[in-house]
N, C-alpha and C positions, 0 to 999 in steps of 0.2 A: 032452908029447903031448895032443892034444886027443880028448876024449870025445865020441861020437855020441849019447850019452843027452841027453835034455832037461834044461833048469837045474831045479835044485830049486825048487818053488814057495816063495815068500816070504809068511810068514804076516802078514796085516795087523796093525797095532798094536791092542792090546786096547781096547775102547770102554767107557766108563764108563756104567754104566746111571743115567739120570736119569728125572725124571716130566715132562720137557718134550719136546715133539716138536720135531725139528729138520727143516727143510726145506732145500733147495739154497742159500737165501741164507744160511743159517747155517754153511755148511761152508767149509773150507779145503782146498786141494788138496794132498795128500801124494803125493810121487814115491818110489817105491822102486824101485832099479835092481837087477835080479836078473842081468843079463848085460850086457855092454857094448853088445850089439847090440840089447837088448830094455829099454823102460821102461814100468813099470807106474804107472798113475796112478789112485789110489783118492781118493774124497772122504769127509772124515771131519771133524765139528766138533771143536774143542778142548773139553776136558772142562771142566765147571764146578769151581770150586775154592772151598773153604771152611776156615774156621779159628775156632775158638773162644778167646775172650780172657776172661781173669778181670778182676773189678772192681779194676783196678790202673791207676795213672797211666801206667805204661809201656806198657800196651795200645794206647793211641792211635798213638804212633810204630811199635809192631809191627805194627798193622793197615795203617798206610800203606806200612810196608816189604814186607809181604806182598803189597799191592795192586800196588806198583810192580814186584815180581818176576814176579807172575802177568801183568800186561800186557807185560812184557819177553819173557816165555816165549811168549806169543800172538803176538809181533812186532808189538804195538801202538805206533805212535809218534805219533799225533795225539791232541790234547787230554788227554794224560796229566796234566798239571798241574790241568785242571778235574777230572778223576776223582779224583786224590789228595786235593785240597782238600775235595771233597765226602765222600770216605771219613772224613777228619779231623773233619769236622763231625758226621757222623751217629755216628761211634764216640764222639765227646766227649759228644753229646747222651744216647747210650746210658748212658755211665758216668755222667753228672750227673743225668739225668732218669729213665732207664728200668730200670737194673740194681739190684735189691735187694741189700743186703748178703749176701755169700756166693755170688752169683751171678755171671753173666758175660753176654757177648753172641756172636753168631754172625756172622762177616762172610762173604758167600757172593758171588762174582764169576761171571757166567755170560755167555758170548759170545752176541751177540744181533744177527744180521745183520752190518752194518758197525760195530757199536758194542758196548757192554757194559752189563749191567744189574748193579748192585750192590744188595745187600740187607743190612740190618743187623737181626737178629732179637734181640729182648730180652724178658725176662718181666716187665718191669714193667707196672703197670696205668696206664691212660689213654693217650689219643692225643694227639699234639702238635697244637698249634693251626697253622692255616694262618698263614704268615708275613704280616705286614703292613709295609709301609715306614714306618718311624717314625724319628723323630729321637732319638738317644741320644749321650751323651757318649762320646769315644773311650775304649776300655779296657773298656766295659760289654759284657756279654755279650749273649746273645739273638739273635744274627744267624745262627746257623748254618743254620737251615732257610731263611731268606731268602736266603743264599748259594747253597744248593743249589737253590732255585727258579730262581735267575737263571742259574745254571751249566749245569744238567742240561736235557736236552730235554724230559724227561717226569720226575715224581716222584710219590709218593704214599705212604699208609699204608695198612696192612691189619691188622685185628685177628686175633688167633690165640689159643689157649687153652693156655698162659697167654701173656699179653703181646701184642706187636704185632711188625710188620715194616715198616721204613722204607726204601723203595727209591727208586733213580734209575736213568735210563737216559741214555746219552750216546752219540750216533752220530758217524760221520764220524771212526772211530778208526783 
């Protein structure tokens, strides 16, 4: 038997509070069906995601897996390999150069228009040098930021107290 009462309103999914403003370009369309005859469309950005990692060798593959899962949850399909390689490079740099013993680093992924911004926060001193194209023997390190500068659309370093944040943005995802 059908009821003549109006359908129960559907509560929109909760929104995570962030300190970043989001405009229409940062939003995805979420469709919630209340009734077979009525579709409600609301616009809401996916929430930024972050995770802390200890100064351990296994943190780099764990950070990469977290980034892969986050991109999949957001429905990202383009340039995933570029993002994952850059995540690996920045996580490795944080462990090798930026994280003092007994500390760790924070990986943060933020949806950004048609792309993603990735930040790696660490409490180490110093700011990494701008990469220069150089000739090195295969197997030598020191190419992480050079790879990031080639694969990312934008990247940079910001000082914090304590430490720094190294970030990159990749569009067209």
